[in-house]
N, C-alpha and C positions, 0 to 999 in steps of 0.2 A: 430824325425823320422830319422832312420839311413841313408836314402838316401840323406840327406842334408850334410853328412860328406864325403868328397872326399877320406879320408883314408879308408873308408868302400867300396866305389864304385870302386876305382881304380883296386882292384883285380878282380872285375867282368869282366873288359875289358882285363886285362893282363893275368890272370891265369885260371879263372873258366869259360870257355866258355860253353854255352849250345846250343841247337838247334838255328839256325839263325832266326827263326820266333817265335815271341812272340804273343800269342793270349790273348786278354784282353776283358773284358766286362766293359764298363764305369759304374760309379756309377749310380744307377737307383733308384730314390727316391721312386717310387711307390712300389717297392718290398724290400726296405731296412728295415732291422730290427736290432735294437741294443739290445744285450743280453749279457750274461756272456762271451760268446766266442767272440763276436764282440763288444769290449769295446769302439771303436772309433766312433765318431759321423759321420753323413753323410757328414758334411762339411770337416771333417778330411779325409774321403775317397776321396772326390773330390780333395782336396789339394794333397794327395798322388798320385792319378791318374794323375793329371797334371804334377807333378814332374817326375814321372816315364815315362810319354809319351814324355817328353823332354830328359830324360836321356838315355833310351834304344837305340834310334836311334844313339845317339852320341857314344854309345858303339859298334855300328855296327850291331845291331839287327833290323830286320824288324818288325815293330809294327803293328799288325793286330787287328783292333777292330771288335769284333763279333757284329751282329745286336741285337737290343732289340727284342727278339723273345722268343719262348718257348725253353726249354732246348733241345728238340729234333731237332728243327730247327737250333739252334746254333751248336749242335753236327754235323749235316749234313754239315753245312758251313765249320766247322773245318776239317772234314774228306775229303770233296771235295777239299779243299785248299791243304791239305797235299798230297792227291793223285795226284794233278796236278803238284806238284813239284817233 
């Protein structure tokens, strides 16, 4: 996975800045599906989530985990958070 390689992640901090808040949804086993588009296992998803949750704050981003809820509820949280900032 690319995020293990500092030569890949360094430009994320130095050159390619995005919005300071990063909204994420942690891996959720009950709704996880592995198919042709999602080739990685649930365990791979957890590993990548853990790696990114450590990396993004080091790059200066605010890591915001959305609740395990319906899509509508998560969208409401996201929009309310953005509106408050």
